[in-house]
TIMAR-760293 format. One record per residue (C-alpha): x, y, z. Coordinates in pm, whole numbers, padded with zeros to 5 digits, always signed. Example, Ala and Ser with C-alpha at 12.3 -4.5 7.8 and 13.67 -1.06 7.14 Angstrom:
+01230-00450+00780 +01367-00106+00714 
END
This chain:
-01409+05496+03078 -01221+05238+03211 -01319+05346+02785 -01827+10129+07338 -02198+10136+07487 -02387+10414+07689 -02355+10414+08068 -02643+10222+08224 -02858+10362+08511 -02759+10235+08857 -03070+10020+08892 -03006+09863+08550 -02645+09790+08644 -02775+09618+08957 -03001+09400+08742 -02722+09317+08505 -02494+09226+08793 -02755+08987+08926 -02787+08827+08584 -02412+08779+08561 -02412+08622+08906 -02673+08368+08794 -02479+08285+08477 -02157+08247+08675 -02321+08011+08923 -02476+07807+08643 -02152+07773+08451 -01963+07671+08764 -02184+07361+08789 -02157+07254+08421 -02014+06906+08362 -01748+06886+08086 -01826+06657+07792 -01648+06325+07794 -01454+06208+07488 -01617+05933+07288 -01497+05580+07344 -01260+05456+07071 -01416+05237+06803 -01294+05011+06523 -01313+05179+06185 -01550+05015+05939 -01394+04769+05695 -01622+04868+05411 -01727+05185+05232 -02078+05046+05190 -02053+05002+04816 -02320+04767+04684 -02099+04668+04392 -01793+04593+04608 -01920+04536+04964 -01575+04446+05100 -01386+04732+04940 -01317+05067+05104 -01299+05156+05470 -01466+05386+05722 -01390+05593+06028 -01143+05824+05858 -01099+06056+05561 -00782+06010+05358 -00617+06346+05293 -00289+06265+05119 -00078+05973+05001 +00302+05985+04975 +00425+05684+04776 +00797+05610+04747 +00847+05308+04522 +01155+05148+04373 +01111+04893+04092 +01378+04660+03961 +01348+04395+03689 +01459+04047+03779 +01806+03946+03661 +01665+03632+03502 +01366+03661+03274 +01139+03413+03106 +00831+03461+02894 +00722+03764+02702 +00681+04011+02990 +00936+04149+03231 +00920+04021+03587 +01021+04270+03853 +00991+04350+04219 +00927+04657+04430 +01053+04796+04758 +00827+05075+04878 +00684+05282+05156 +00348+05453+05146 +00225+05709+05395 -00140+05798+05425 -00230+06117+05608 -00590+06096+05726 -00837+06247+05968 -01041+06031+06204 -01401+06135+06249 -01395+05977+06598 -01128+05805+06808 -01019+05484+06638 -00860+05191+06817 -00816+05020+06482 -00868+05094+06115 -00808+04921+05784 -00672+04983+05438 -00711+04782+05119 -00388+04605+05018 -00359+04300+04794 -00047+04085+04768 +00306+04208+04846 +00475+04161+05181 +00423+04402+05467 +00746+04479+05653 +00649+04740+05911 +00356+04963+05999 +00385+05281+06204 +00122+05529+06312 +00251+05879+06379 +00600+05728+06387 +00517+05465+06652 +00517+05095+06557 +00166+04957+06525 +00024+04606+06528 -00122+04482+06202 -00281+04179+06042 -00398+04071+05698 -00750+03957+05607 -00761+03819+05253 -01043+03652+05064 -00994+03681+04688 -01336+03534+04608 -01505+03800+04820 -01272+04069+04681 -01156+04141+05036 -00793+04235+05095 -00757+04417+05426 -00454+04544+05613 -00593+04596+05964 -00389+04838+06175 -00408+04867+06554 -00204+05169+06668 -00028+05173+07004 -00282+05432+07117 -00614+05524+06956 -00591+05789+06687 -00810+06096+06683 -00813+06384+06441 -00529+06392+06190 -00286+06101+06188 -00029+05937+05960 +00014+05569+05887 +00326+05449+05708 +00351+05101+05558 +00683+04959+05438 +00646+04666+05198 +00816+04471+04921 +00763+04189+04676 +00653+04105+04325 +00325+04286+04258 +00055+04098+04071 -00243+04185+03857 -00593+04198+03999 -00841+04003+03788 -01190+04152+03780 -01511+03951+03799 -01556+04014+03426 -01219+03856+03354 -01033+04176+03270 -00700+04267+03425 -00616+04573+03628 -00380+04667+03908 -00008+04594+03856 +00055+04432+03521 +00392+04330+03381 +00459+04446+03025 +00716+04356+02763 +00961+04610+02907 +00832+04713+03250 +00495+04744+03421 +00175+04946+03414 -00061+04985+03710 -00421+05083+03640 -00682+05098+03913 -01037+05097+03782 -01232+04986+03963 -01029+04844+04256 -00693+04717+04130 -00457+04981+04265 -00456+04801+04599 -00201+04571+04433 +00047+04860+04433 -00007+05052+04755 -00230+05034+05066 -00512+05288+05068 -00882+05354+05112 -00992+05195+04789 -01314+05383+04716 -01390+05669+04476 -01580+05833+04760 -01257+05923+04948 -01039+06149+04734 -00695+06279+04833 -00379+06446+04702 -00070+06247+04605 +00307+06257+04593 +00458+05976+04387 +00833+05904+04373 +00935+05630+04128 +01292+05500+04130 +01351+05291+03815 +01637+05188+03586 +01750+05462+03350 +01734+05217+03058 +01525+04908+02999 +01521+04620+02756 +01260+04362+02668 +01223+04024+02838 +01502+03880+02620 +01741+04157+02713 +01724+04317+02369 +01630+04668+02262 +01777+04862+02551 +01640+05217+02542 +01578+05511+02777 +01314+05439+03037 +01052+05661+03194 +00825+05633+03497 +00485+05797+03450 +00226+05907+03704 -00034+06178+03763 -00016+06551+03819 +00297+06751+03752 +00648+06622+03698 +00858+06793+03966 +01197+06640+03884 +01396+06359+03726 +01693+06283+03949 +01958+06040+03825 +02154+05826+04067 +02524+05891+04123 +02625+05629+03867 +02346+05720+03627 +02200+05370+03623 +01876+05470+03789 +01650+05773+03780 +01390+05893+04029 +01083+06050+03874 +00894+06269+04119 +00530+06349+04048 +00287+06554+04253 -00092+06559+04223 -00224+06863+04409 -00581+06822+04287 -00819+06588+04463 -00802+06244+04304 -00981+05915+04359 -00740+05626+04415 -00863+05436+04109 -00737+05719+03887 -00373+05679+03989 -00142+05547+03718 +00212+05414+03749 +00371+05306+03425 +00733+05206+03379 +00884+05126+03041 +01076+05233+02734 +00903+05558+02643 +00945+05845+02402 +00862+06151+02611 +00676+06441+02449 +00676+06766+02645 +00432+07033+02530 +00179+07280+02667 -00193+07339+02635 -00353+07681+02597 -00678+07708+02791 -00985+07920+02717 -00897+08175+02987 -00565+08251+02817 -00355+08050+03061 -00143+07751+02977 -00068+07423+03150 +00219+07178+03090 +00158+06850+02912 +00367+06538+02940 +00290+06256+02703 +00451+05912+02674 +00447+05665+02389 +00605+05319+02389 +00936+05349+02208 +00874+05020+02028 +00538+05127+01882 +00504+05135+01505 +00543+05460+01318 +00171+05457+01241 +00077+05418+01606 +00324+05686+01709 +00160+05914+01453 -00178+05873+01627 -00012+05982+01951 +00149+06287+01790 -00188+06380+01642 -00357+06334+01979 -00101+06555+02151 -00164+06823+01888 -00540+06792+01948 -00524+06823+02328 -00562+07203+02325 -00852+07229+02076 -01048+06945+02235 -00995+07074+02590 -01101+07427+02491 -01413+07296+02320 -01503+07086+02622 -01442+07388+02848 -01724+07563+02660 -01975+07306+02787 -01819+07179+03113 -01641+07488+03244 -01270+07546+03315 -01036+07252+03273 -01002+07103+03624 -00641+06983+03609 -00300+07147+03630 -00143+06934+03358 -00242+06720+03064 -00106+06450+02836 -00151+06091+02726 +00019+05759+02802 +00034+05494+02528 +00187+05158+02612 +00198+04817+02454 +00030+04602+02717 -00103+04247+02757 -00442+04174+02610 -00603+04166+02955 -00561+04543+02991 -00632+04641+02633 -00866+04924+02727 -00835+05300+02757 -00871+05456+03101 -00924+05811+03224 -00626+05816+03460 -00626+06171+03594 -00447+06440+03389 -00302+06196+03136 -00525+05916+03025 -00396+05572+02935 -00437+05412+02592 -00322+05069+02476 -00100+05079+02166 -00265+05366+01976 -00519+05648+02016 -00848+05686+01832 -00996+06037+01813 -01337+05948+01955 -01175+05762+02245 -00952+06063+02309 -01261+06285+02336 -01419+06030+02571 -01122+06018+02805 -01075+06396+02803 -01443+06440+02891 -01370+06217+03190 -01125+06476+03324 -01442+06658+03426 -01693+06377+03457 -01540+06095+03660 -01218+06269+03768 -01305+06622+03884 -01644+06494+04000 -01629+06126+04088 -01893+05873+04193 -01936+05803+04563 -01991+05434+04498 -01939+05226+04186 -02313+05195+04123 -02310+05559+04011 -02036+05508+03753 -02310+05558+03492 -02313+05937+03549 -01958+05980+03421 -01944+05698+03169 -02276+05805+03019 -02158+06164+02987 -01824+06067+02831 -02002+05843+02580 -02256+06116+02501 -01965+06359+02458 -01833+06147+02172 -02158+06187+01976 -02195+06555+02066 -01838+06636+01967 -01883+06467+01630 -02235+06597+01569 -02347+06911+01393 -02504+07030+01719 -02159+07017+01878 -01821+07058+01712 -01851+06830+01412 -02055+06775+01098 -02208+06436+01171 -02561+06352+01285 -02684+06556+01581 -02616+06384+01910 -02991+06352+01980 -03040+06162+01659 -02735+05943+01712 -02840+05847+02065 -03200+05791+01958 -03090+05554+01685 -02886+05360+01941 -03190+05343+02170 -03424+05246+01889 -03196+04971+01762 -03232+04758+02078 -03573+04589+02113 -03765+04625+02438 -03717+04258+02526 -03341+04261+02481 -03127+04170+02781 -02935+04496+02747 -03228+04666+02922 -03234+04416+03211 -02983+04605+03428 -03080+04945+03566 -02779+05180+03571 -02857+05321+03914 -02948+04989+04076 -02671+04757+03958 -02487+04545+04213 -02293+04286+04011 -01936+04393+03941 -01908+04130+03667 -02138+04343+03449 -02008+04683+03561 -01884+04777+03217 -02193+04673+03027 -02454+04838+02805 -02628+05004+03099 -02314+05190+03206 -02216+05332+02868 -02489+05320+02603 -02810+05350+02806 -02650+05617+03025 -02540+05817+02720 -02898+05790+02594 -03014+05917+02933 -02812+06236+02889 -02956+06287+02540 -03309+06218+02668 -03259+06461+02957 -03165+06730+02705 -03490+06660+02518 -03695+06660+02839 -03573+06988+02990 -03447+07178+02685 -03104+07303+02586 -03078+07599+02825 -03150+07397+03139 -02952+07097+03015 -02626+07278+02952 -02672+07468+03278 -02695+07135+03461 -02390+06997+03279 -02174+07295+03378 -02312+07349+03730 -02243+06985+03813 -01875+07067+03774 -01884+07408+03941 -02076+07298+04249 -01910+06960+04302 -01554+07022+04186 -01305+06794+04361 -01574+06584+04532 -01758+06256+04495 -02133+06262+04436 -02433+06039+04359 -02697+06004+04092 -02953+06139+04337 -02744+06458+04359 -02766+06486+03981 -03143+06443+03989 -03177+06718+04251 -02963+06958+04048 -03155+06889+03728 -03488+06949+03902 -03361+07269+04062 -03223+07424+03745 -03501+07312+03512 -03794+07372+03747 -03926+07032+03638 -04045+06729+03829 -03809+06461+03698 -03885+06181+03943 -04073+05960+03696 -03825+06032+03416 -03527+05944+03638 -03687+05624+03760 -03769+05514+03408 -03418+05573+03277 -03196+05498+03577 -03379+05278+03828 -03612+05055+03625 -03477+04737+03466 -03652+04767+03131 -03638+04980+02819 -03714+05342+02907 -03947+05555+02697 -03790+05809+02465 -03932+06146+02576 -04182+06352+02379 -04053+06671+02220 -04281+06947+02098 -04303+07322+02040 -04600+07489+02209 -04749+07827+02119 -05040+08041+02239 -05220+08300+02027 -05539+08504+02016 -05709+08692+01737 -05879+08941+01970 -05809+09313+01940 -05744+09509+02259 -05888+09687+02442 -06170+09442+02497 -06522+09570+02558 -06759+09436+02821 -06933+09129+02689 -06675+09076+02414 -06554+08722+02340 -06181+08652+02315 -06066+08328+02152 -05737+08163+02254 -05562+07898+02049 -05298+07651+02165 -05080+07474+01909 -04836+07190+01962 -04594+07079+01692 -04420+06745+01736 -04052+06828+01693 -03934+06497+01831 -03854+06153+01704 -04152+05956+01841 -04531+06016+01838 -04642+06228+02129 -04757+05998+02405 -04794+06196+02727 -04770+06564+02639 -04984+06829+02801 -05012+07206+02803 -05152+07406+03093 -05276+07763+03129 -05314+07956+03452 -05638+08146+03397 -05625+08336+03726 -05538+08653+03534 -05836+08602+03304 -06116+08481+03527 -06104+08791+03750 -06235+08993+03452 -06391+08730+03230 -06575+08400+03239 -06547+08070+03054 -06825+07829+02964 -06690+07494+03078 -06966+07308+02894 -06829+07441+02565 -06470+07331+02619 -06339+07111+02337 -06243+06746+02383 -05915+06705+02564 -05950+07035+02752 -06051+07059+03118 -06068+07336+03376 -05990+07273+03742 -05996+07586+03954 -05793+07839+03758 -05591+07580+03563 -05689+07483+03212 -05525+07160+03092 -05495+07040+02734 -05399+06680+02670 -05216+06697+02341 -05320+06427+02092 -05074+06151+01997 -04953+06316+01679 -04663+06193+01468 -04328+06370+01434 -04365+06684+01224 -04743+06710+01277 -04925+06991+01458 -05231+06979+01684 -05434+07277+01798 -05728+07359+02023 -05927+07681+02086 -06149+07806+02366 -06346+08125+02433 -06369+08364+02727 -06627+08640+02770 -06539+08973+02928 -06752+09035+03239 -07021+09304+03239 -06855+09484+03531 -06497+09459+03403 -06304+09778+03352 -05937+09836+03287 -05652+09602+03356 -05590+09307+03128 -05661+08943+03066 -05325+08776+03125 -05216+08416+03097 -04913+08206+03012 -04894+07851+02886 -04662+07587+03026 -04558+07267+02852 -04495+06926+03002 -04157+06751+02977 -04007+06784+02634 -04207+07095+02549 -04059+07431+02464 -04254+07753+02438 -04136+08058+02246 -04466+08255+02236 -04673+08136+02526 -04777+08456+02709 -05080+08667+02627 -05194+09006+02760 -05518+09163+02635 -05610+09506+02772 -05970+09563+02886 -06148+09889+02807 -06167+10130+03102 -06515+10245+03206 -06616+10521+03453 -06707+10407+03799 -07078+10394+03866 -07159+10727+04026 -07448+10917+04184 -07486+11253+04357 -07387+11222+04724 -07658+11271+04985 -07606+11490+05297 -07757+11369+05625 -07779+11546+05961 -07952+11851+06115 -07951+12171+05909 -07841+12393+06192 -07528+12561+06316 -07305+12324+06517 -07454+12007+06371 -07235+11738+06215 -07327+11662+05857 -07231+11339+05680 -07186+11281+05308 -07320+10942+05195 -07242+10782+04857 -07509+10538+04750 -07499+10395+04397 -07120+10392+04346 -06917+10090+04236 -06805+09872+04525 -06451+09948+04634 -06451+10309+04517 -06233+10546+04722 -06369+10896+04780 -06232+11248+04818 -06464+11513+04966 -06490+11892+04922 -06749+12086+05128 -06885+12425+05026 -07116+12697+05166 -07331+12863+04902 -07095+12706+04644 -06775+12848+04797 -06533+12575+04894 -06430+12558+05259 -06052+12508+05293 -05947+12187+05471 -06304+12055+05479 -06214+11726+05307 -06356+11460+05537 -06678+11271+05491 -06824+11472+05784 -06856+11847+05833 -06942+12056+06143 -07160+12349+06040 -06996+12681+06141 -07191+12984+06272 -07133+13188+05955 -07336+12930+05758 -07665+13042+05919 -07917+13127+05651 -07703+12968+05379 -07682+12624+05215 -07415+12356+05235 -07311+12118+04957 -07044+11852+04909 -06860+11726+04600 -06730+11370+04589 -06460+11234+04357 -06459+10855+04322 -06144+10663+04228 -06109+10290+04162 -05817+10111+03998 -05900+10017+03642 -06187+10266+03618 -06214+10624+03508 -06262+10879+03790 -06601+11040+03840 -06707+11352+04041 -07059+11424+04165 -07202+11716+04374 -07489+11693+04617 -07802+11905+04608 -07783+12216+04833 -07860+12128+05194 -08035+12391+05407 -08087+12669+05464 -07896+12638+05789 -08072+12765+06101 -07903+12932+06400 -07822+12719+06703 -07986+12776+07040 -07663+12758+07250 -07292+12849+07200 -07173+12795+06844 -06850+12657+06718 -06581+12868+06554 -06602+12941+06185 -06329+12689+06099 -06273+12329+06212 -06053+12285+06517 -05882+11982+06665 -05975+11865+07018 -05710+11907+07282 -05606+11599+07480 -05613+11643+07864 -05270+11702+08015 -05113+11393+08159 -05079+11380+08538 -04723+11364+08662 -04617+11011+08727 -04899+10844+08532 -04719+10564+08351 -05011+10488+08122 -05018+10846+07992 -04654+10944+07947 -04447+10630+07978 -04165+10835+08134 -04142+10604+08434 -04105+10283+08229 -03726+10234+08228 -03704+10269+08607 -03995+10034+08669 -03868+09770+08430 -03520+09787+08577 -03658+09746+08930 -03868+09448+08820 -03583+09283+08631 -03341+09337+08918 -03577+09171+09162 -03648+08879+08933 -03287+08814+08858 -03183+08836+09225 -03457+08590+09310 -03341+08358+09039 -02984+08384+09158 -03086+08300+09511 -03277+07995+09390 -02976+07884+09187 -02746+07918+09490 -02989+07714+09700 -03005+07449+09426 -02629+07430+09405 -02597+07399+09779 -02859+07124+09781 -02675+06932+09513 -02346+06967+09696 -02505+06860+10027 -02654+06554+09857 -02325+06466+09694 -02131+06509+10020 -02383+06283+10193 -02336+06017+09925 -01961+06040+09959 -01989+05992+10336 
END
């Protein structure tokens, strides 16, 4: 809210040597790549909301700000005027050589600019109406890779006035100053890449008076200088009149989340216990001149930091910061808003509990994971606003209305024609309306609607994974859509467009509980009818408008059939998918539909299996069905033996009349005595079978069917053969011996042959390469002459 290898044969070594020669010759002719020509870094980050803000060509890595603030000796008015003398060093990395680059810097006087310690040329480009305030730096030599730019400056910093009339940046207060940066105002305090898409670490040193008074000189009291991260030290000057407060932010932080606040503060040091058992320090600051009642809200908030953070850890994951706290200052009306400044959020005057929850939620959403451009501010602001209702609701950590109901009521209360729906959160471009209904309320409703659409399990997975996967980075709304689709397995394109990209009132999603049942008793017999029933109960807040249920019947139709002419109204079958369009029933009502399937006459074993799937907003607790099918024996008949009934003949067992796909095992016998190892479908009649009969038994096996065994009628008697007869038992044929040196038979000559071939090919290639090189050199020498 703002709210070692074997030795190679000689011939192979020869081939390898030739290959190395070719590679060496080729590499000797390679031309080294030339460095890219230096360019001017872009003077925009490409933000549709602020087209002249942010810069390109480099990635800011760290800022080191050393700032001294002193109030003027003569004061007038109700706020304290003061001036700064400062240096700021940005360490950055150039993506390509830069001959110039820019930073955003508004007001104040630039004294010197150095790049890597060498004086650099610079110029200002200011156009307040276009929100363009550029410090353009031209280093003595182009920068490439990591570089450092140091700017020394001084002057009286001023507030930045947003297009909506609110104040940000450096603002004078009744006893000091507070600098807040959302969306772009921190360029009034230090030069930087002013875009949430370029995060960095920070060191902030603030040299301020040890005591301060108000603009009239009254009420002198101890002063403090607040910033982000961890307080490293407070170092008083030799005479004690000034103190340097040193802060360090080691976590990635967008520039708009930096806070500098100087004033008369009561300092509250505490600690916060985290869910993992660890603790972090907390520094909180409250204006010393606040009322007792307002100070009490701060004390209460400090006491609530641990419980709220631990509760939020349960949905967002580990707390992303290394410190915590709050800052409460009495400020001019123009900055009377709370802001999620990283680690310790800022509040004007007092702290409300719901706002505290909102700003703490931002430590994850908005701070740990920031938008890439300001158009996507809705992701974080919507989540922080939703977090308020979830925290207070009975579905979260409170006793109030469930967050779904609270967000629905907010959605329902705004008519479709209201102007609040005229700005799409993900397509906004006007910074004057940045902090409008679309950024907070509609976006909070989006998060509640997403929960309805994909269900609790997927929703809370998305919420946490967003933090785990993108910690310390800047992301886009499209990234959120991709993550939600991945984790939910849902197509959310139409839903996302309706809620985020279309400039009208989005539809509240259907919500229903789907179930699948059958009254059939397994195992099912052939020809039996099984009836399936689908039921949908509207568990949502609006009549069902676009809900469907689908069934994959592929696991049914391989063993059963369905009469499509008897399907009820609203049910259709395309291929293997049955689709039911659920009627538009009111909340609390239930619709159902039934259809029949008939078990096929040739079905045996296995099961009819199917599972229902619901459209967006549907959940399914009992949506799978498995009905076993009775097993039947395979169709079987006695095998028939074909062939000549004589010694030495080959007999074949045929199996007519069996179920297609049956696998067979054979057992041959002579006069009913089984012949060992005679288990093939063919059998060579041995000499000792003369005068006897042969038979064969066949066992048929088919998945899902019962096995069957059948025996042939006796075949014979077998007559004696006229010529030599085979042995009494089957024998394997013997392959002819391979001739020595026949590659096709033994393969023993292959390595030598391949090596000889490869060696020749490589040597030929090397020779060609040498010739080519010589030709190129000859041509080049001729050109040079």
